[in-house]
MARMAR-306428 format. One record per residue: residue number from 1; y, z, x of N, C-alpha, C in turn. Coordinates in Angstrom, 3 decimals. Layout:
! MARMAR-306428
ATOM/seq/n_y/n_z/n_x/ca_y/ca_z/ca_x/c_y/c_z/c_x
ATOM/NUM/Y/Z/X/Y/Z/X/Y/Z/X
...
//
This chain:
! MARMAR-306428
ATOM/seq/n_y/n_z/n_x/ca_y/ca_z/ca_x/c_y/c_z/c_x
ATOM/1/-1.156/0.032/0.833/-0.024/0.041/-0.020/1.296/-0.008/0.856
ATOM/2/2.132/-0.935/0.587/3.319/-1.125/1.470/4.575/-1.061/0.556
ATOM/3/5.521/-0.167/0.821/6.758/-0.058/0.093/7.670/-1.156/0.631
ATOM/4/8.326/-1.895/-0.322/9.219/-3.011/0.077/10.495/-2.984/-0.718
ATOM/5/11.510/-3.611/-0.269/12.747/-3.879/-1.015/13.100/-5.305/-0.852
ATOM/6/13.722/-5.833/-1.860/14.250/-7.191/-1.779/15.403/-7.324/-2.722
ATOM/7/16.172/-8.385/-2.564/17.321/-8.651/-3.323/17.027/-9.349/-4.639
ATOM/8/17.470/-8.813/-5.783/17.214/-9.467/-7.083/18.199/-10.606/-7.290
ATOM/9/18.092/-11.176/-8.445/18.913/-12.324/-8.789/20.407/-12.020/-8.858
ATOM/10/20.749/-10.758/-9.109/22.160/-10.423/-9.243/22.642/-9.547/-8.053
ATOM/11/21.891/-9.702/-6.978/22.300/-9.022/-5.745/21.954/-7.528/-5.662
ATOM/12/21.274/-7.023/-6.651/20.833/-5.608/-6.611/19.567/-5.418/-5.763
ATOM/13/19.454/-4.330/-5.074/18.232/-4.108/-4.261/17.166/-3.548/-5.274
ATOM/14/16.076/-4.268/-5.252/14.902/-3.900/-6.058/13.809/-3.300/-5.191
ATOM/15/13.175/-2.284/-5.776/12.101/-1.552/-5.056/10.733/-2.004/-5.518
ATOM/16/9.850/-2.272/-4.551/8.520/-2.748/-4.926/7.449/-2.117/-4.077
ATOM/17/6.211/-2.341/-4.485/5.042/-1.970/-3.772/4.123/-3.171/-3.615
ATOM/18/3.682/-3.425/-2.450/2.702/-4.479/-2.151/1.313/-3.837/-1.984
ATOM/19/0.389/-4.195/-2.805/-0.985/-3.809/-2.699/-1.770/-4.940/-2.061
ATOM/20/-2.146/-4.747/-0.819/-2.749/-5.818/-0.003/-4.213/-5.559/0.333
ATOM/21/-5.112/-6.477/0.187/-6.513/-6.265/0.587/-6.583/-6.052/2.076
ATOM/22/-7.656/-5.426/2.509/-7.914/-5.176/3.947/-8.262/-6.426/4.685
ATOM/23/-8.927/-7.416/3.965/-9.315/-8.642/4.551/-8.520/-9.821/4.100
ATOM/24/-9.157/-11.034/4.081/-8.470/-12.227/3.684/-7.971/-12.112/2.235
ATOM/25/-6.813/-12.770/1.906/-6.249/-12.790/0.551/-6.554/-14.127/-0.053
ATOM/26/-7.058/-14.049/-1.315/-7.362/-15.289/-2.061/-6.070/-15.895/-2.593
ATOM/27/-5.216/-15.015/-3.166/-3.962/-15.419/-3.620/-2.987/-14.249/-3.783
ATOM/28/-1.735/-14.440/-4.075/-0.831/-13.419/-4.359/-0.371/-13.442/-5.748
ATOM/29/-0.182/-12.286/-6.293/0.227/-12.163/-7.672/1.508/-11.205/-7.843
ATOM/30/2.182/-11.337/-8.912/3.320/-10.407/-9.254/2.873/-9.856/-10.628
ATOM/31/3.022/-8.534/-10.793/2.717/-7.964/-12.111/3.974/-7.289/-12.652
ATOM/32/4.377/-7.588/-13.888/5.584/-7.049/-14.471/5.257/-5.900/-15.425
ATOM/33/6.028/-4.817/-15.262/5.680/-3.567/-16.059/6.213/-3.665/-17.429
ATOM/34/5.835/-2.702/-18.211/6.219/-2.652/-19.677/7.666/-2.120/-19.787
ATOM/35/8.163/-2.215/-20.989/9.561/-1.858/-21.319/9.868/-0.442/-21.000
ATOM/36/10.937/-0.157/-20.222/11.344/1.104/-19.728/10.350/1.785/-18.776
ATOM/37/9.310/1.094/-18.361/8.285/1.732/-17.426/8.826/1.460/-15.960
ATOM/38/7.896/1.491/-15.075/8.267/1.250/-13.613/6.979/0.821/-12.895
ATOM/39/7.177/0.518/-11.621/6.068/-0.061/-10.801/4.895/0.940/-10.567
ATOM/40/5.132/2.198/-10.796/4.088/3.199/-10.640/3.410/3.621/-11.881
ATOM/41/3.845/3.013/-13.001/3.178/3.334/-14.291/1.686/3.125/-14.178
ATOM/42/0.837/4.071/-14.653/-0.595/4.028/-14.445/-1.212/2.687/-14.743
ATOM/43/-0.910/2.028/-15.838/-1.547/0.779/-16.222/-1.295/-0.286/-15.178
ATOM/44/-0.042/-0.400/-14.751/0.324/-1.406/-13.708/-0.302/-1.083/-12.377
ATOM/45/-0.258/0.150/-11.976/-0.835/0.562/-10.710/-2.391/0.393/-10.638
ATOM/46/-3.043/0.660/-11.733/-4.492/0.579/-11.730/-4.919/-0.953/-11.672
ATOM/47/-4.169/-1.794/-12.420/-4.497/-3.195/-12.370/-4.262/-3.748/-10.983
ATOM/48/-3.106/-3.362/-10.366/-2.736/-3.903/-9.068/-3.774/-3.461/-7.961
ATOM/49/-4.106/-2.192/-8.023/-5.110/-1.679/-7.030/-6.444/-2.272/-7.220
ATOM/50/-6.871/-2.491/-8.429/-8.154/-3.116/-8.713/-8.181/-4.579/-8.213
ATOM/51/-7.063/-5.315/-8.425/-6.973/-6.681/-7.969/-6.997/-6.750/-6.437
ATOM/52/-6.352/-5.781/-5.822/-6.376/-5.689/-4.321/-7.847/-5.617/-3.859
ATOM/53/-8.668/-4.877/-4.548/-10.051/-4.771/-4.133/-10.885/-6.101/-4.321
ATOM/54/-10.257/-7.022/-5.067/-10.831/-8.345/-5.297/-10.107/-9.395/-4.570
ATOM/55/-9.469/-8.973/-3.439/-8.810/-9.951/-2.507/-7.569/-10.643/-3.079
ATOM/56/-6.930/-10.060/-3.993/-5.635/-10.532/-4.561/-4.535/-9.574/-4.078
ATOM/57/-3.586/-10.116/-3.345/-2.442/-9.329/-3.023/-1.444/-9.222/-4.150
ATOM/58/-0.933/-8.052/-4.451/-0.163/-7.849/-5.662/1.196/-7.207/-5.321
ATOM/59/2.310/-7.814/-5.840/3.553/-7.183/-5.821/3.884/-6.603/-7.153
ATOM/60/4.217/-5.334/-7.231/4.717/-4.715/-8.469/6.050/-4.109/-8.102
ATOM/61/7.045/-4.270/-8.953/8.346/-3.818/-8.618/9.098/-3.236/-9.874
ATOM/62/10.089/-2.456/-9.557/10.899/-1.840/-10.667/11.990/-2.824/-11.029
ATOM/63/12.030/-3.167/-12.360/13.180/-3.936/-12.763/14.453/-3.171/-12.589
ATOM/64/15.596/-3.811/-12.518/16.842/-3.190/-12.223/17.157/-2.078/-13.180
ATOM/65/17.605/-0.988/-12.622/17.977/0.207/-13.446/16.855/1.114/-13.780
ATOM/66/15.665/0.791/-13.277/14.486/1.625/-13.562/13.809/1.998/-12.191
ATOM/67/13.068/3.124/-12.264/12.363/3.503/-11.055/13.327/3.711/-9.899
ATOM/68/12.982/3.060/-8.773/13.830/3.243/-7.596/14.713/2.005/-7.303
ATOM/69/14.793/1.106/-8.266/15.659/-0.017/-8.108/17.084/0.233/-8.407
ATOM/70/18.002/-0.439/-7.808/19.395/-0.246/-8.023/19.811/-0.770/-9.440
ATOM/71/21.007/-0.386/-9.844/21.490/-0.852/-11.177/21.393/0.236/-12.279
ATOM/72/22.032/-0.051/-13.399/21.989/0.842/-14.533/21.236/0.142/-15.659
ATOM/73/20.288/0.849/-16.265/19.453/0.274/-17.300/20.322/-0.130/-18.513
ATOM/74/21.397/0.539/-18.712/22.282/0.165/-19.865/22.951/-1.222/-19.707
ATOM/75/22.910/-1.722/-18.446/23.446/-3.078/-18.255/22.319/-4.106/-18.058
ATOM/76/21.089/-3.700/-18.220/19.923/-4.582/-18.043/19.786/-5.436/-19.243
ATOM/77/19.130/-6.668/-19.007/18.723/-7.543/-20.103/17.416/-8.161/-19.819
ATOM/78/16.753/-8.623/-20.828/15.529/-9.335/-20.687/15.673/-10.547/-19.792
ATOM/79/16.747/-11.293/-20.015/16.975/-12.532/-19.179/17.127/-12.121/-17.704
ATOM/80/17.797/-10.974/-17.419/17.956/-10.540/-16.033/16.585/-10.233/-15.421
ATOM/81/15.685/-9.623/-16.193/14.351/-9.307/-15.744/13.636/-10.587/-15.396
ATOM/82/13.746/-11.624/-16.220/13.073/-12.921/-15.965/13.696/-13.487/-14.627
ATOM/83/14.995/-13.438/-14.450/15.621/-13.933/-13.223/15.078/-13.183/-12.010
ATOM/84/14.853/-11.895/-12.184/14.375/-11.094/-11.020/12.861/-11.396/-10.703
ATOM/85/12.086/-11.770/-11.735/10.746/-12.245/-11.390/10.789/-13.493/-10.541
ATOM/86/11.713/-14.352/-10.930/11.875/-15.592/-10.024/12.343/-15.228/-8.636
ATOM/87/13.292/-14.295/-8.570/13.749/-13.847/-7.216/12.654/-13.208/-6.407
ATOM/88/11.785/-12.437/-7.123/10.678/-11.802/-6.450/9.660/-12.822/-5.861
ATOM/89/9.475/-13.917/-6.596/8.517/-14.961/-6.151/9.161/-15.683/-4.932
ATOM/90/10.486/-15.780/-4.957/11.137/-16.492/-3.829/11.127/-15.575/-2.618
ATOM/91/11.236/-14.293/-2.789/11.141/-13.373/-1.668/9.767/-13.365/-1.089
ATOM/92/8.748/-13.365/-1.969/7.333/-13.386/-1.486/7.132/-14.632/-0.662
ATOM/93/7.620/-15.784/-1.128/7.402/-17.013/-0.398/8.078/-17.016/0.968
ATOM/94/9.293/-16.354/1.022/9.958/-16.241/2.303/9.195/-15.392/3.313
ATOM/95/8.306/-14.508/2.769/7.502/-13.639/3.616/6.158/-14.287/3.925
ATOM/96/5.969/-15.548/3.478/4.701/-16.263/3.725/3.631/-15.841/2.755
ATOM/97/4.007/-15.412/1.610/3.071/-14.925/0.595/3.333/-15.659/-0.684
ATOM/98/2.822/-16.846/-0.830/3.123/-17.696/-1.994/2.399/-17.102/-3.172
ATOM/99/3.163/-16.970/-4.274/2.649/-16.388/-5.436/2.009/-17.436/-6.338
ATOM/100/0.743/-17.236/-6.734/0.051/-18.175/-7.559/-0.291/-17.616/-8.937
ATOM/101/-0.137/-16.331/-9.155/-0.555/-15.713/-10.416/0.527/-14.755/-10.884
ATOM/102/0.870/-14.862/-12.187/1.745/-13.861/-12.767/1.008/-13.100/-13.878
ATOM/103/1.263/-11.779/-13.912/0.677/-10.941/-14.866/1.734/-10.011/-15.454
ATOM/104/1.700/-9.815/-16.782/2.758/-8.999/-17.401/2.155/-8.114/-18.515
ATOM/105/2.603/-6.847/-18.511/2.174/-5.886/-19.504/3.287/-5.614/-20.553
ATOM/106/2.954/-5.778/-21.796/3.887/-5.492/-22.919/5.112/-6.486/-22.816
ATOM/107/6.326/-5.908/-22.827/7.495/-6.839/-22.691/7.473/-7.531/-21.372
ATOM/108/6.849/-6.924/-20.326/6.679/-7.669/-19.046/5.817/-8.892/-19.184
ATOM/109/4.942/-8.846/-20.220/4.118/-10.074/-20.523/4.977/-11.212/-21.045
ATOM/110/5.960/-10.802/-21.954/6.876/-11.830/-22.446/7.718/-12.362/-21.304
ATOM/111/8.097/-11.540/-20.351/8.889/-11.928/-19.215/8.210/-12.913/-18.354
ATOM/112/6.880/-12.681/-18.046/6.175/-13.638/-17.171/5.967/-14.998/-17.891
ATOM/113/5.841/-14.961/-19.242/5.755/-16.215/-19.978/7.057/-16.967/-19.841
ATOM/114/8.167/-16.299/-19.827/9.436/-16.928/-19.677/9.741/-17.449/-18.281
ATOM/115/9.170/-16.746/-17.277/9.420/-17.087/-15.881/8.501/-18.177/-15.362
ATOM/116/7.395/-18.434/-15.996/6.352/-19.266/-15.373/6.832/-20.665/-15.087
ATOM/117/7.593/-21.315/-15.981/7.972/-22.724/-15.763/9.014/-22.799/-14.705
ATOM/118/9.660/-21.685/-14.262/10.660/-21.687/-13.251/10.128/-21.458/-11.823
ATOM/119/8.828/-21.195/-11.733/8.270/-20.874/-10.415/7.121/-21.915/-10.171
ATOM/120/7.505/-22.863/-9.311/6.600/-24.037/-9.151/5.255/-23.711/-8.561
ATOM/121/5.088/-22.601/-7.911/3.851/-22.263/-7.214/2.770/-21.621/-8.157
ATOM/122/3.231/-21.210/-9.345/2.320/-20.504/-10.216/1.235/-21.430/-10.758
ATOM/123/0.010/-20.944/-10.663/-1.141/-21.753/-11.114/-1.854/-21.130/-12.366
ATOM/124/-1.462/-19.882/-12.701/-2.110/-19.187/-13.814/-1.227/-18.009/-14.205
ATOM/125/-1.242/-17.630/-15.522/-0.464/-16.520/-16.015/-1.318/-15.744/-16.982
ATOM/126/-1.192/-14.409/-16.947/-1.975/-13.544/-17.818/-1.055/-12.483/-18.484
ATOM/127/-1.301/-12.217/-19.730/-0.495/-11.191/-20.472/-1.446/-10.091/-20.933
ATOM/128/-0.880/-8.912/-20.981/-1.599/-7.723/-21.439/-0.705/-7.057/-22.513
ATOM/129/-1.183/-7.051/-23.799/-0.471/-6.449/-24.905/0.907/-6.880/-25.044
ATOM/130/1.171/-8.190/-24.906/2.521/-8.717/-24.950/2.962/-9.072/-26.379
ATOM/131/4.223/-8.825/-26.714/4.692/-9.322/-27.980/4.978/-10.816/-27.912
ATOM/132/4.792/-11.503/-29.034/4.968/-12.955/-29.076/6.445/-13.367/-28.987
ATOM/133/7.337/-12.437/-29.387/8.764/-12.717/-29.466/9.455/-11.414/-28.865
ATOM/134/10.311/-11.594/-27.800/11.035/-10.456/-27.229/11.869/-9.652/-28.257
ATOM/135/12.345/-10.351/-29.263/13.162/-9.658/-30.286/12.396/-8.631/-31.008
ATOM/136/11.076/-8.653/-30.995/10.210/-7.633/-31.661/10.597/-6.235/-31.142
ATOM/137/10.894/-6.126/-29.845/11.274/-4.803/-29.246/12.518/-4.321/-29.917
ATOM/138/13.571/-5.175/-30.037/14.804/-4.713/-30.674/14.571/-4.310/-32.117
ATOM/139/13.701/-5.076/-32.796/13.449/-4.724/-34.228/12.761/-3.426/-34.367
ATOM/140/11.878/-3.089/-33.403/11.179/-1.796/-33.436/12.144/-0.595/-33.241
ATOM/141/13.228/-0.902/-32.558/14.261/0.146/-32.267/15.343/0.188/-33.270
ATOM/142/15.255/-0.658/-34.305/16.398/-0.838/-35.211/16.962/0.454/-35.809
ATOM/143/16.076/1.303/-36.303/16.539/2.574/-36.826/17.328/3.425/-35.836
ATOM/144/16.835/3.458/-34.594/17.518/4.250/-33.595/18.861/3.589/-33.136
ATOM/145/18.894/2.291/-33.258/20.136/1.557/-32.803/21.259/1.745/-33.783
ATOM/146/20.977/2.245/-34.937/22.067/2.461/-35.895/23.077/3.489/-35.445
ATOM/147/22.620/4.296/-34.451/23.492/5.343/-33.921/24.250/4.957/-32.647
ATOM/148/24.258/3.656/-32.373/24.910/3.170/-31.141/26.381/3.538/-31.147
ATOM/149/26.860/3.998/-29.995/28.226/4.525/-29.880/29.225/3.419/-29.633
ATOM/150/30.474/3.787/-29.609/31.537/2.838/-29.366/31.457/2.228/-28.023
ATOM/151/30.834/2.919/-27.116/30.641/2.402/-25.746/29.459/1.415/-25.652
ATOM/152/28.781/1.156/-26.770/27.730/0.212/-26.767/26.422/0.703/-26.258
ATOM/153/26.315/2.065/-26.154/25.091/2.655/-25.597/24.464/3.617/-26.654
ATOM/154/23.173/3.624/-26.736/22.473/4.510/-27.653/21.310/5.248/-26.907
ATOM/155/21.071/6.444/-27.327/19.952/7.229/-26.701/18.722/6.955/-27.669
ATOM/156/17.705/6.479/-27.086/16.508/6.129/-27.880/15.271/6.739/-27.223
ATOM/157/14.241/6.938/-28.086/12.984/7.435/-27.556/12.005/6.243/-27.573
ATOM/158/11.523/5.965/-26.368/10.561/4.866/-26.187/9.331/5.389/-25.442
ATOM/159/8.178/5.186/-26.061/6.888/5.647/-25.441/6.941/7.110/-25.071
ATOM/160/7.610/7.916/-25.913/7.648/9.406/-25.722/8.708/9.893/-24.781
ATOM/161/9.480/9.018/-24.192/10.552/9.489/-23.329/11.909/8.980/-23.791
ATOM/162/13.004/9.666/-23.440/14.324/9.289/-23.905/15.022/8.450/-22.842
ATOM/163/15.616/7.337/-23.295/16.290/6.377/-22.434/17.599/6.041/-23.022
ATOM/164/18.573/5.619/-22.204/19.819/5.076/-22.691/19.765/3.531/-22.680
ATOM/165/19.989/2.945/-23.818/19.855/1.502/-23.969/21.263/0.927/-24.335
ATOM/166/21.598/-0.190/-23.597/22.877/-0.772/-23.829/22.820/-1.941/-24.753
ATOM/167/23.966/-2.281/-25.375/24.066/-3.355/-26.275/23.703/-4.698/-25.641
ATOM/168/24.027/-4.947/-24.347/23.632/-6.178/-23.737/22.172/-6.550/-23.843
ATOM/169/21.317/-5.491/-23.697/19.846/-5.706/-23.791/19.467/-6.101/-25.200
ATOM/170/19.995/-5.358/-26.165/19.576/-5.691/-27.566/20.080/-7.054/-27.948
ATOM/171/21.297/-7.393/-27.597/21.828/-8.724/-27.913/20.968/-9.836/-27.214
ATOM/172/20.573/-9.572/-26.024/19.854/-10.598/-25.284/18.475/-10.737/-25.867
ATOM/173/17.801/-9.641/-26.291/16.518/-9.745/-26.891/16.520/-10.587/-28.175
ATOM/174/17.589/-10.411/-28.930/17.750/-11.181/-30.164/18.048/-12.644/-29.910
ATOM/175/18.567/-12.967/-28.751/18.969/-14.304/-28.393/17.868/-15.145/-27.705
ATOM/176/16.626/-14.665/-27.669/15.574/-15.399/-26.982/14.942/-16.449/-27.878
ATOM/177/15.801/-17.293/-28.453/15.327/-18.343/-29.389/14.497/-19.390/-28.777
ATOM/178/14.491/-19.524/-27.458/13.728/-20.541/-26.755/12.347/-20.055/-26.422
ATOM/179/12.030/-18.768/-26.665/10.781/-18.231/-26.127/9.528/-18.887/-26.671
ATOM/180/9.466/-19.186/-27.951/8.267/-19.818/-28.505/8.088/-21.190/-27.907
ATOM/181/9.159/-21.950/-27.640/9.076/-23.251/-27.035/8.569/-23.146/-25.611
ATOM/182/8.997/-22.052/-24.907/8.495/-21.838/-23.532/6.963/-21.680/-23.594
ATOM/183/6.460/-20.938/-24.569/5.037/-20.749/-24.652/4.314/-22.080/-24.956
ATOM/184/4.922/-22.872/-25.820/4.361/-24.215/-26.178/4.259/-25.180/-25.042
ATOM/185/5.150/-25.016/-24.053/5.186/-25.956/-22.943/4.731/-25.310/-21.675
ATOM/186/3.984/-24.185/-21.711/3.449/-23.569/-20.494/2.798/-24.577/-19.636
ATOM/187/3.122/-24.655/-18.374/2.595/-25.716/-17.481/1.238/-25.290/-16.762
ATOM/188/0.819/-24.058/-17.055/-0.403/-23.546/-16.347/-1.355/-22.875/-17.318
ATOM/189/-2.611/-22.667/-16.910/-3.501/-22.025/-17.793/-3.077/-20.496/-18.137
ATOM/190/-3.464/-20.099/-19.321/-3.047/-18.800/-19.836/-4.193/-17.918/-20.234
ATOM/191/-4.114/-16.694/-19.833/-5.106/-15.649/-20.375/-4.335/-14.614/-21.180
ATOM/192/-4.699/-14.492/-22.435/-4.116/-13.534/-23.353/-5.039/-12.400/-23.514
ATOM/193/-4.678/-11.128/-23.204/-5.493/-9.885/-23.336/-4.746/-8.901/-24.230
ATOM/194/-5.463/-8.426/-25.226/-4.859/-7.532/-26.199/-5.948/-6.741/-26.912
ATOM/195/-5.545/-5.502/-27.261/-6.484/-4.691/-27.926/-6.364/-4.749/-29.455
ATOM/196/-7.485/-4.894/-30.138/-7.475/-4.826/-31.618/-7.006/-3.516/-32.166
ATOM/197/-7.032/-2.441/-31.409/-6.553/-1.170/-31.772/-5.114/-0.837/-31.404
ATOM/198/-4.377/-1.830/-30.860/-3.039/-1.585/-30.389/-2.125/-1.321/-31.621
ATOM/199/-1.570/-0.128/-31.729/-0.734/0.251/-32.821/0.744/0.092/-32.588
ATOM/200/1.163/-0.349/-31.420/2.522/-0.563/-31.002/2.898/-2.058/-31.186
ATOM/201/2.095/-2.868/-30.549/2.259/-4.355/-30.682/0.967/-4.843/-31.308
ATOM/202/0.994/-5.236/-32.549/-0.263/-5.588/-33.266/-0.895/-6.832/-32.602
ATOM/203/-2.187/-6.953/-32.683/-2.883/-8.041/-32.092/-2.522/-9.397/-32.649
ATOM/204/-1.783/-9.376/-33.843/-1.324/-10.609/-34.350/-0.349/-11.355/-33.411
ATOM/205/0.300/-10.578/-32.615/1.193/-11.180/-31.554/0.402/-12.002/-30.519
ATOM/206/-0.747/-11.407/-30.161/-1.599/-12.179/-29.232/-2.155/-13.404/-29.860
ATOM/207/-2.484/-13.340/-31.119/-2.957/-14.520/-31.846/-1.903/-15.639/-31.874
ATOM/208/-0.595/-15.253/-32.073/0.484/-16.190/-32.067/0.683/-16.845/-30.733
ATOM/209/0.719/-16.056/-29.697/0.829/-16.547/-28.350/-0.256/-17.549/-28.050
ATOM/210/-1.531/-17.203/-28.363/-2.671/-18.068/-28.087/-2.545/-19.336/-28.976
ATOM/211/-2.109/-19.225/-30.183/-2.039/-20.378/-31.050/-1.075/-21.394/-30.573
ATOM/212/0.056/-20.916/-30.027/1.152/-21.802/-29.610/0.894/-22.422/-28.227
ATOM/213/0.266/-21.702/-27.375/0.096/-22.145/-25.935/-0.832/-23.411/-25.892
ATOM/214/-0.557/-24.299/-24.966/-1.367/-25.483/-24.806/-2.722/-25.055/-24.049
ATOM/215/-3.700/-25.957/-24.167/-4.879/-25.713/-23.284/-4.522/-26.072/-21.854
ATOM/216/-5.312/-25.421/-20.919/-6.411/-24.480/-21.109/-5.860/-23.083/-21.313
ATOM/217/-6.560/-22.287/-22.178/-6.155/-20.917/-22.482/-7.398/-20.155/-22.830
ATOM/218/-7.283/-18.845/-22.671/-8.409/-17.912/-22.988/-7.894/-16.691/-23.588
ATOM/219/-8.745/-16.023/-24.383/-8.338/-14.839/-25.139/-9.481/-13.758/-24.964
ATOM/220/-9.015/-12.608/-24.482/-9.981/-11.493/-24.267/-9.454/-10.300/-25.110
ATOM/221/-10.356/-9.757/-25.996/-9.992/-8.542/-26.733/-10.309/-7.304/-25.840
ATOM/222/-9.253/-6.487/-25.588/-9.451/-5.283/-24.816/-9.889/-4.198/-25.777
ATOM/223/-11.090/-4.300/-26.285/-11.566/-3.410/-27.316/-11.594/-1.930/-26.823
ATOM/224/-10.969/-1.102/-27.669/-10.949/0.370/-27.335/-9.727/0.806/-26.587
ATOM/225/-8.832/-0.184/-26.205/-7.643/0.217/-25.457/-6.461/0.552/-26.413
ATOM/226/-5.590/1.351/-25.947/-4.281/1.530/-26.611/-3.221/0.626/-25.991
ATOM/227/-2.001/0.638/-26.526/-1.020/-0.282/-26.021/-0.697/-0.039/-24.567
ATOM/228/-0.662/1.236/-24.156/-0.238/1.536/-22.758/-1.381/1.518/-21.789
ATOM/229/-2.636/1.155/-22.267/-3.785/1.074/-21.393/-3.993/2.397/-20.664
ATOM/230/-3.921/3.494/-21.347/-3.948/4.777/-20.701/-5.348/5.178/-20.152
ATOM/231/-6.432/4.586/-20.695/-7.742/4.901/-20.124/-7.906/4.213/-18.818
ATOM/232/-8.188/4.936/-17.760/-8.306/4.305/-16.415/-9.259/3.136/-16.368
ATOM/233/-10.417/3.308/-17.074/-11.427/2.256/-16.967/-10.961/0.939/-17.582
ATOM/234/-10.033/1.033/-18.558/-9.516/-0.188/-19.168/-8.766/-1.046/-18.223
ATOM/235/-7.886/-0.422/-17.412/-7.068/-1.142/-16.420/-7.969/-1.799/-15.389
ATOM/236/-8.963/-1.083/-14.969/-9.877/-1.684/-13.884/-10.720/-2.829/-14.484
ATOM/237/-11.135/-2.655/-15.769/-11.896/-3.746/-16.423/-11.023/-4.952/-16.624
ATOM/238/-9.791/-4.739/-17.032/-8.880/-5.875/-17.283/-8.625/-6.623/-15.923
ATOM/239/-8.509/-5.903/-14.841/-8.305/-6.540/-13.547/-9.496/-7.401/-13.149
ATOM/240/-10.678/-6.858/-13.403/-11.880/-7.659/-13.033/-11.922/-8.937/-13.785
ATOM/241/-11.540/-8.907/-15.071/-11.522/-10.063/-15.941/-10.492/-11.056/-15.405
ATOM/242/-9.318/-10.562/-15.085/-8.205/-11.440/-14.585/-8.632/-12.126/-13.299
ATOM/243/-9.230/-11.342/-12.397/-9.579/-11.914/-11.132/-10.633/-13.028/-11.300
ATOM/244/-11.682/-12.761/-12.156/-12.725/-13.738/-12.360/-12.150/-15.000/-13.014
ATOM/245/-11.285/-14.812/-13.991/-10.701/-15.953/-14.694/-9.808/-16.759/-13.835
ATOM/246/-8.922/-16.126/-13.089/-7.958/-16.716/-12.189/-8.616/-17.512/-11.110
ATOM/247/-9.792/-17.052/-10.654/-10.523/-17.726/-9.562/-10.802/-19.171/-9.898
ATOM/248/-11.006/-19.478/-11.126/-11.274/-20.798/-11.593/-10.122/-21.756/-11.335
ATOM/249/-8.912/-21.277/-11.332/-7.706/-22.030/-11.172/-7.042/-21.847/-9.777
ATOM/250/-7.318/-20.762/-9.194/-6.580/-20.458/-7.915/-7.523/-20.418/-6.705
ATOM/251/-8.707/-19.791/-6.869/-9.587/-19.564/-5.727/-10.015/-20.826/-5.018
//
């Protein structure tokens, strides 16, 4: 495990972790964490570490304003996160580590779907419990957003913890009108992974992503998992599936 920093799309210093195999690397991947999470969130860390054991080098990093990355979350937007995924891939390439695989959990899954067509080296993309439309997150927070202050900031409870959310993020989530078309024109194979028991993002979202995406595409039901993939065995199982699937297109 190697701690790294790199410059994001807006000049902010972003903090990441590189999980690298001891031996030869089959490919490099970037994994995007869930909404308001960070690079050390258990689901992301478990998937990254399991992929490392299958000869895939993985970069996981904190989006701006979260974890150890610079910036203020109240100024963050979904579009900025997508830009930072592109910046992360460019930094990896500058280090001689060309990224061939993108993986995203929850809203991070929507972000990698949006970023894929902008990164020419990507050969495959996988989502875990991703919403089909980024605006779904804003709609889920609608009741809490009614209390937004004159400064455009609201205190909201997300996944059991309190965060400050800014109006720029909410506006940007609602403005992702191109997202479905991005899915329809995905230039690489897609793996959709979702739990039938997900009570946060219903599996109907996975069905919609899968329906709209072009071939080749695959769908795996993460039976028994919750939205945050809190059971350790689920993350490791998902990583094994991703590695075996991606090997067809990357290995």
